[in-house]
C-alpha positions as CSV (number, residue, x, y, z in Angstrom):
1,M,-11.6,37.1,-45.7
2,H,-15.0,36.7,-44.1
3,C,-16.6,33.4,-43.2
4,R,-20.3,32.9,-43.2
5,M,-22.1,30.6,-40.7
6,D,-25.7,29.7,-40.3
7,G,-27.5,30.4,-36.9
8,K,-27.0,26.9,-35.4
9,K,-23.3,26.8,-36.1
10,L,-22.8,30.2,-34.7
11,A,-24.7,29.3,-31.6
12,V,-22.5,26.2,-31.1
13,V,-19.4,28.4,-31.5
14,H,-20.7,30.9,-28.9
15,E,-21.5,28.0,-26.5
16,L,-18.1,26.5,-26.8
17,R,-16.2,29.8,-26.4
18,R,-18.3,31.1,-23.5
19,P,-16.5,31.4,-20.2
20,A,-17.3,28.6,-17.7
21,R,-19.7,29.5,-14.8
22,R,-17.8,29.6,-11.5
23,N,-20.4,30.9,-9.1
24,Y,-21.2,27.7,-7.2
25,Q,-20.2,27.4,-3.6
26,R,-17.3,25.3,-2.5
27,R,-16.2,24.1,0.9
28,H,-12.8,25.3,2.0
29,V,-10.2,22.5,2.2
30,D,-7.0,23.2,4.1
31,I,-4.3,20.8,2.9
32,R,-0.8,21.7,4.1
33,G,1.4,19.2,2.4
34,L,2.3,16.1,0.5
35,D,0.5,12.9,1.6
36,E,-1.6,14.7,4.2
37,T,-4.9,13.5,2.6
38,W,-5.6,11.0,-0.2
39,Q,-9.0,10.3,-1.7
40,A,-9.9,6.8,-3.1
41,D,-12.8,5.3,-5.0
42,L,-13.5,2.4,-7.3
43,V,-14.4,3.0,-11.0
44,D,-16.7,0.4,-12.6
45,M,-15.1,-0.7,-15.8
46,S,-17.1,-4.0,-16.1
47,A,-18.3,-3.1,-19.6
48,Y,-14.7,-3.4,-20.7
49,A,-13.7,-6.5,-18.7
50,R,-13.3,-8.7,-21.8
51,E,-10.8,-6.3,-23.3
52,N,-9.0,-5.8,-20.0
53,G,-8.2,-9.4,-19.1
54,G,-11.1,-9.8,-16.8
55,Y,-10.4,-6.7,-14.7
56,K,-13.7,-5.0,-13.9
57,Y,-12.7,-2.2,-11.6
58,L,-10.0,0.4,-11.1
59,L,-9.0,1.6,-7.7
60,T,-8.2,5.3,-8.1
61,V,-6.3,7.2,-5.5
62,I,-5.3,10.8,-5.6
63,D,-3.1,12.9,-3.3
64,I,-5.1,16.1,-2.7
65,F,-2.0,18.4,-2.4
66,S,0.1,17.3,-5.4
67,K,-2.8,15.9,-7.5
68,F,-0.6,12.8,-8.1
69,A,-2.9,9.9,-8.9
70,W,-2.7,6.1,-9.0
71,A,-5.0,3.7,-10.8
72,V,-4.8,-0.1,-10.1
73,P,-7.0,-2.6,-11.8
74,T,-8.9,-5.2,-9.7
75,K,-11.1,-8.1,-10.8
76,S,-13.7,-7.6,-8.1
77,K,-14.6,-5.0,-5.5
78,N,-14.4,-7.3,-2.5
79,A,-12.4,-6.0,0.4
80,K,-9.5,-8.5,-0.2
81,D,-8.9,-7.4,-3.8
82,V,-9.2,-3.7,-2.9
83,M,-6.8,-4.2,0.0
84,T,-4.3,-5.9,-2.4
85,A,-4.6,-3.0,-4.8
86,M,-4.1,-0.5,-2.0
87,K,-1.1,-2.3,-0.7
88,S,0.5,-2.1,-4.2
89,I,0.2,1.7,-4.0
90,L,1.5,1.9,-0.4
91,L,4.5,-0.3,-1.2
92,Q,5.7,2.5,-3.5
93,G,6.8,4.3,-0.4
94,R,4.2,7.0,0.1
95,I,1.8,6.8,3.1
96,P,-1.1,9.2,3.7
97,K,-2.0,10.7,7.1
98,K,-5.7,10.6,6.1
99,L,-7.6,8.5,3.5
100,Q,-11.0,9.7,2.4
101,V,-13.4,7.2,0.9
102,D,-17.1,6.9,0.2
103,E,-19.3,4.5,2.2
104,G,-18.8,1.6,-0.2
105,R,-18.6,-1.8,1.5
106,E,-15.2,-2.5,-0.2
107,F,-13.6,0.1,2.1
């Protein structure tokens, strides 16, 4: 059985099936174990605050080694709310040696 496709559909199929480019430079990161380094940032979800009970932000934290992630909702991005969200993660028993964050004022 042979399937016919027009040129545009065939181009889309080739685009989707083409291998991803992997020739960009990356910095070497040496992570030796669990909870050595975590990265944290806030995700702006204010467009969905009405559906999320007034929560406008998500504090997202990821352990670089295990790729284990947490996401805790916050109603604002002031330091007090972010600290409360971070405490809820730390109270689960895991403590990082290093925490990488951007230069946002909430951190």
